[in-house]
C-alpha positions, 0 to 999 in steps of 0.5 A: 355807410361803413366799409369793412376793412380788408383783411391783413391777408389781402394786404400781404398778398398784394405786397407779395405780388408787387414785391415779385413784380418789382424784383422781376423788373429790377432783374430785367433792368440789371440785365439790361445794365449788364448788356449796356456795360458789355457793349461799352466795353466792346466799343472801348476795345474797339477804339484801341484795336482800330487805332492799333491796326490801321496805325501799324499798317500805316507805319509798315506801309512807309517801310515797304510797298508790298501790299500783302506785307502791310495787310498781314501786319495790320491783321496780325495786330488786329487779330491779337487785339481782338483776342485780348479784348474779347477773351481777356475778361474771361482769363482774369475772372476771379476763382470764385466765379465760374465760367459758363458756356454763355460767357465763352459764346459772348467772348467769341461773338465779341472777337468775331465782331471786333475782327470784322471791324478792324479788317475794314480799314485794311481792305484798301491795301488789297484793292488799291495799287496806289499806296498813297491812296490805300493809306488815305482810304484806310485812315479815313475808314478808321476815322469814320469807324472811331467817329461812329462808335464814339457816338454809340459809346457817348449815347450809351453813357448818357452823354446826350448833350454832346455825342458829336463832340465826344465822337469828334474827339475820338476821331481826332485822337485817332487822326492824331495817332495816324500822324504819329505813326506815319511820322514816327515810321519816317523818322526811324527810316532816316 
């Protein structure tokens, strides 16, 4: 039995259909990769923001026992850090790139999310009368947040072999930073 070869038009039609499908899949993968990079950037910014916020509050708590002064110092640092991490990329965008409403909304969402996360370690200074307990809760909350976001960052980066080790390392650095802030403040007081 002799099969008649398909026309070259049939091959080119299938090629074009497959090419469009591949381009669409590639565009979707590229968009997911772009979102993944943004989330990684937010988490990386959170590491520094969390440590700066609870570190400053911890250091200030050695200088004063006024809970509102401690809280406001942590909030000011958190606000500045959140703003810098969220809107900094928009400010440094090259002149050839254009700003879109989506960029602004993404930065605003990142700012709000980062600020909410930064406030969590500071809440203990509002609800605890005992300053030592407030410090411990603040440090532990910060370390737990660093650990949680460390796991997420490790998984996003594909460090599936050791996300717990990576998260533990980030949490350890946060704890070390807390000790340095506290000891540094005590040193400068004397």
